[in-house]
TIVOLUM-617863 format. One record per residue (C-alpha): x, y, z. Coordinates in pm, whole numbers, always signed. Example, Ala and Ser with C-alpha at 12.3 -4.5 7.8 and 13.67 -1.06 7.14 Angstrom:
residues 2
PT    east   north      up
PT   +1230    -450    +780
PT   +1367    -106    +714
END
This chain:
residues 400
PT    east   north      up
PT    -378   +1020   -1072
PT     -92   +1253    -978
PT    -204   +1613    -944
PT     -17   +1831   -1192
PT     -37   +2115    -937
PT    +229   +1932    -736
PT    +453   +2186    -566
PT    +759   +1976    -647
PT    +789   +2145    -988
PT    +767   +2498    -842
PT   +1006   +2414    -560
PT   +1281   +2316    -806
PT   +1234   +2602   -1052
PT   +1578   +2693   -1190
PT   +1758   +2427    -982
PT   +2063   +2289   -1163
PT   +2083   +1986    -930
PT   +1723   +1897   -1011
PT   +1785   +1929   -1387
PT   +2093   +1707   -1358
PT   +1897   +1449   -1157
PT   +1613   +1466   -1408
PT   +1854   +1369   -1687
PT   +1999   +1094   -1470
PT   +1650    +959   -1390
PT   +1550    +954   -1758
PT   +1863    +754   -1834
PT   +1791    +509   -1551
PT   +1428    +475   -1661
PT   +1534    +385   -2017
PT   +1779    +129   -1875
PT   +1498      -7   -1654
PT   +1268     -46   -1959
PT   +1532    -249   -2139
PT   +1578    -473   -1834
PT   +1199    -514   -1813
PT   +1187    -629   -2175
PT   +1469    -875   -2103
PT   +1269   -1024   -1810
PT   +1522    -903   -1553
PT   +1235    -797   -1324
PT   +1032   -1117   -1273
PT    +878    -953    -965
PT    +686    -720   -1201
PT    +534   -1001   -1409
PT    +231   -1002   -1175
PT    +161    -640   -1272
PT     +83    -752   -1628
PT    -256    -875   -1750
PT    -106   -1195   -1893
PT     +36   -1313   -1559
PT     -81   -1668   -1487
PT    -228   -1710   -1137
PT    -179   -2033    -944
PT    -553   -2058    -880
PT    -846   -2133   -1108
PT   -1203   -2013   -1144
PT   -1304   -2345    -990
PT   -1100   -2266    -676
PT   -1261   -1922    -651
PT   -1611   -2070    -682
PT   -1532   -2326    -413
PT   -1482   -2053    -151
PT   -1708   -1781    -294
PT   -2005   -1905     -91
PT   -1860   -1789    +242
PT   -1986   -1460    +382
PT   -1675   -1390    +592
PT   -1317   -1390    +467
PT   -1057   -1413    +744
PT    -702   -1331    +635
PT    -396   -1409    +847
PT     -55   -1271    +747
PT    +213   -1015    +822
PT    +359    -712    +643
PT    +360    -725    +264
PT    +164   -1050    +262
PT    -146    -870    +388
PT    -103    -490    +362
PT    -185    -479     -10
PT    -510    -670     +46
PT    -599    -442    +339
PT    -544    -140    +109
PT    -776    -289    -153
PT   -1048    -366    +101
PT   -1018     -28    +274
PT   -1056    +170     -49
PT   -1310     -49    -232
PT   -1512    -156     +74
PT   -1834      +8     -49
PT   -1854    -222    -351
PT   -1758    -540    -161
PT   -2046    -745     -20
PT   -1833    -969    +203
PT   -1706    -912    +557
PT   -1326    -926    +559
PT   -1123    -955    +880
PT    -745    -916    +904
PT    -511   -1069   +1161
PT    -177    -899   +1100
PT     -21    -857   +1443
PT     +15   -1037   +1775
PT    -233    -862   +2000
PT    -382    -986   +2327
PT    -688    -772   +2258
PT    -784    -916   +1919
PT   -1162    -960   +1917
PT   -1185   -1265   +1693
PT   -1468   -1410   +1905
PT   -1684   -1114   +1808
PT   -1684   -1215   +1440
PT   -2045   -1308   +1372
PT   -2116   -1648   +1221
PT   -1762   -1785   +1223
PT   -1897   -2104   +1066
PT   -1976   -1910    +749
PT   -1611   -1813    +708
PT   -1314   -1920    +498
PT    -956   -1867    +616
PT    -669   -1743    +399
PT    -323   -1777    +555
PT     -37   -1604    +372
PT    +335   -1644    +434
PT    +591   -1652    +155
PT    +841   -1849    +363
PT    +574   -2059    +533
PT    +753   -2003    +863
PT    +645   -1651    +968
PT    +628   -1665   +1349
PT    +340   -1419   +1400
PT    +127   -1574   +1125
PT    +173   -1927   +1260
PT    +104   -1808   +1615
PT    -224   -1642   +1516
PT    -333   -1950   +1322
PT    -238   -2184   +1605
PT    -396   -2007   +1902
PT    -689   -1824   +1743
PT    -889   -2080   +1547
PT    -984   -2441   +1620
PT    -910   -2738   +1393
PT   -1281   -2807   +1338
PT   -1341   -2450   +1229
PT   -1067   -2468    +963
PT   -1179   -2800    +813
PT   -1241   -2765    +437
PT   -1224   -2385    +466
PT    -849   -2325    +480
PT    -644   -2172    +196
PT    -265   -2150    +227
PT     -67   -1909      +6
PT    +302   -1993     +37
PT    +610   -2112    -147
PT    +587   -2481    -229
PT    +869   -2612     -10
PT    +919   -2782    +322
PT    +782   -2539    +582
PT    +555   -2536    +886
PT    +266   -2384    +690
PT    +288   -2633    +402
PT    +300   -2917    +657
PT     -19   -2778    +818
PT    -182   -2752    +475
PT    -102   -3114    +395
PT    -218   -3236    +736
PT    -558   -3064    +710
PT    -606   -3109    +335
PT    -608   -2732    +279
PT    -615   -2561     -59
PT    -255   -2463    -148
PT    -185   -2167    -376
PT    +176   -2106    -468
PT    +343   -1781    -364
PT    +604   -1743    -637
PT    +959   -1750    -502
PT   +1063   -1447    -712
PT    +788   -1218    -573
PT    +876   -1064    -235
PT    +592    -975      +1
PT    +588    -598     -40
PT    +567    -634    -420
PT    +303    -909    -410
PT     -22    -709    -406
PT    -110    -794    -769
PT      +2   -1156    -738
PT    -178   -1447    -570
PT    -154   -1303    -217
PT    -355    -993    -307
PT    -560   -1113    -601
PT    -705   -1437    -464
PT    -870   -1255    -169
PT    -980    -985    -417
PT   -1143   -1251    -634
PT   -1340   -1374    -331
PT   -1442   -1011    -269
PT   -1597   -1007    -617
PT   -1348    -760    -769
PT   -1227    -749   -1129
PT    -866    -869   -1115
PT    -769    -762   -1468
PT    -865    -399   -1403
PT    -588    -374   -1142
PT    -321    -468   -1398
PT    -208    -220   -1659
PT    +173    -209   -1647
PT    +229    -247   -2022
PT      -7     +41   -2107
PT    +109    +267   -1824
PT    +476    +258   -1927
PT    +363    +372   -2274
PT    +141    +651   -2137
PT    +322    +984   -2166
PT    +157   +1156   -1868
PT    +222    +857   -1638
PT    +589    +825   -1739
PT    +647   +1201   -1719
PT    +499   +1215   -1365
PT    +701    +911   -1261
PT   +1035   +1049   -1383
PT    +975   +1399   -1240
PT    +872   +1262    -901
PT   +1170   +1026    -878
PT   +1408   +1309    -975
PT   +1240   +1542    -722
PT   +1254   +1293    -434
PT   +1615   +1205    -510
PT   +1713   +1574    -520
PT   +1541   +1631    -184
PT   +1712   +1321     -42
PT   +2053   +1450    -155
PT   +1976   +1779     +23
PT   +1920   +1591    +350
PT   +1539   +1585    +330
PT   +1492   +1214    +384
PT   +1163   +1225    +579
PT    +857   +1164    +362
PT    +536   +1247    +548
PT    +219   +1093    +404
PT     -65   +1332    +488
PT    -391   +1143    +450
PT    -730   +1314    +460
PT    -948   +1012    +380
PT    -957    +720    +626
PT   -1022    +470    +346
PT    -659    +535    +239
PT    -511    +453    +582
PT    -405    +102    +485
PT    -264    +225    +153
PT     -46    +456    +364
PT     +81    +158    +564
PT    +146     -40    +243
PT    +345    +253     +99
PT    +536    +292    +426
PT    +660     -69    +417
PT    +742     -55     +45
PT    +965    +251     +85
PT   +1121    +168    +424
PT   +1207    -194    +353
PT   +1316    -142      -9
PT   +1541    +162     +38
PT   +1659    +148    +401
PT   +2000     -13    +355
PT   +2369     +59    +415
PT   +2301    +388    +594
PT   +2073    +508    +312
PT   +1697    +536    +290
PT   +1384    +747    +307
PT   +1187    +756    +632
PT    +811    +731    +553
PT    +604    +889    +832
PT    +226    +848    +845
PT      +9   +1142    +940
PT    -369   +1174    +944
PT    -554   +1499    +885
PT    -723   +1702   +1000
PT    -660   +1536   +1341
PT    -284   +1592   +1321
PT    -335   +1965   +1261
PT    -370   +1978   +1639
PT     -52   +1788   +1722
PT    +205   +1775   +1440
PT    +126   +2065   +1206
PT    +327   +2314   +1414
PT    +635   +2095   +1364
PT    +567   +2048    +993
PT    +531   +2422    +934
PT    +794   +2564   +1167
PT   +1028   +2278   +1258
PT   +1341   +2154   +1080
PT   +1327   +2160    +699
PT   +1404   +1790    +663
PT   +1064   +1675    +533
PT    +868   +1655    +210
PT    +500   +1562    +192
PT    +266   +1337      -5
PT    -107   +1410     +19
PT    -357   +1129     -42
PT    -681   +1287    -160
PT   -1015   +1191    -310
PT   -1209   +1425    -540
PT   -1479   +1180    -648
PT   -1845   +1170    -555
PT   -1974   +1457    -348
PT   -2108   +1419      +3
PT   -2456   +1565     -39
PT   -2561   +1574    +327
PT   -2513   +1935    +440
PT   -2531   +2040    +803
PT   -2889   +2105    +909
PT   -2938   +2481    +905
PT   -3182   +2456   +1198
PT   -2906   +2351   +1439
PT   -2647   +2607   +1329
PT   -2592   +2875   +1590
PT   -2507   +3229   +1484
PT   -2135   +3193   +1556
PT   -2117   +2904   +1305
PT   -2298   +3066   +1012
PT   -1998   +2994    +791
PT   -2088   +2621    +813
PT   -2435   +2675    +668
PT   -2497   +2451    +365
PT   -2150   +2298    +396
PT   -2094   +1924    +418
PT   -1823   +1730    +598
PT   -1627   +1658    +279
PT   -1615   +2030    +195
PT   -1479   +2112    +542
PT   -1210   +1842    +522
PT   -1110   +1958    +172
PT   -1086   +2316    +294
PT    -853   +2212    +576
PT    -633   +2013    +338
PT    -623   +2299     +84
PT    -535   +2547    +359
PT    -231   +2333    +449
PT    -127   +2315     +83
PT    -156   +2693     +49
PT     +62   +2755    +355
PT    +312   +2492    +238
PT    +346   +2689     -87
PT    +386   +3012    +107
PT    +658   +2860    +326
PT    +821   +2679     +31
PT    +767   +2332    +178
PT    +786   +2065     -97
PT    +481   +1842    -148
PT    +291   +1643    -405
PT     -68   +1519    -419
PT    -192   +1174    -518
PT    -553   +1213    -627
PT    -819    +946    -670
PT   -1101   +1067    -896
PT   -1272    +733    -853
PT   -1230    +451    -604
PT   -1205    +151    -833
PT    -969    -130    -934
PT    -816     +64   -1224
PT    -723    +375   -1022
PT    -589    +168    -733
PT    -387     -55    -966
PT    -232    +255   -1123
PT    -129    +389    -781
PT     +22     +53    -678
PT    +218     +41   -1005
PT    +333    +403    -978
PT    +475    +361    -627
PT    +643     +29    -707
PT    +816    +174   -1015
PT    +907    +490    -825
PT   +1071    +281    -551
PT   +1266     +65    -796
PT   +1397    +373    -982
PT   +1495    +541    -655
PT   +1681    +225    -552
PT   +1887    +246    -872
PT   +1974    +609    -805
PT   +2064    +526    -444
PT   +2247    +205    -548
PT   +2068     -33    -312
PT   +1890    -364    -375
PT   +1514    -296    -349
PT   +1417    -662    -311
PT   +1601    -785      +0
PT   +1581    -704    +373
PT   +1895    -856    +528
PT   +1883    -665    +857
PT   +1534    -794    +941
PT   +1662   -1151    +923
PT   +1892   -1078   +1220
PT   +1593   -1002   +1443
PT   +1415   -1321   +1331
PT   +1719   -1531   +1420
PT   +1757   -1358   +1760
PT   +1384   -1408   +1837
PT   +1411   -1781   +1768
PT   +1709   -1803   +2007
PT   +1503   -1642   +2284
PT   +1202   -1867   +2225
PT   +1392   -2195   +2235
END
């Protein structure tokens, strides 16, 4: 998954600070493993194959008949599922629609055959304002009848009250799993089951933490990022050259920002999309302040066989003859990597050799573990978001 040609290792060649942080990270990883064995990380139970879902095969079959899946949620409740759909879309035979913001221009009326749709509403608290607003003003009661699935904590909340009133299917969102860590729990896996995906292939935590190459990459990357952070490089730019990874970028952004951004500390995850951003941001990346490190999302799987038609190539564009779009995009990405090396700009590359459940599950697990280990080095709690609660309270004041 992680390209061994990552420039992180060359960037830190001979660095005493990096070596010290590498030792510290190994120590923290070993401590983390012990805590994992002692069940001190219940949030990670859903990353194991033996995790028990709060839905049955019977529940899946009940809603499998619908052609459209409409998912309503916010942030971590929905970003993981969007990542899965974006990357695995080619093997999914359902239409999936996401409502994850308040937007006057949402085109819900353009969804064809709304009657052949089921509706999944996800909110851990059951009181998320945006989720409840979208549910309330977007879809009629008659449309939701017998087609509504609620994923939420089982407690007194607006969403659970709605579920009881309309006899909706209720799936428990475990209290100990926060939204941004929930992708392999009910909130991400129930929609994936309706998409026809293999849920067990996503989950491989126990094997991955025993896999030498995975653990080595994890520890080296955590030590590298922490060393960069301590040098004042706290801007992580995700450079994405495949649009199917766009939602994975957004999922990663929330995971890092919300888990580590506390008490004046944190890493600022910035999303960038190539090669479009070569014409707007690349000048800054190459010649601006040295306060950034980069993560490339890349795909080296099946080849795009459709080359440009040689009959329409004019003489000035002979260099494009027999080239396909994927080759051109890869060349632009590799050119950036080469110049980054030349200018000693630190980067790493996350590579998908295949777009499937197993590869995606490994990437989810890698980033979650990386974030938890970084939180231990930075001495912050990766599972809360106290500052966000202030805005929620202030919003309610203004609405009353």
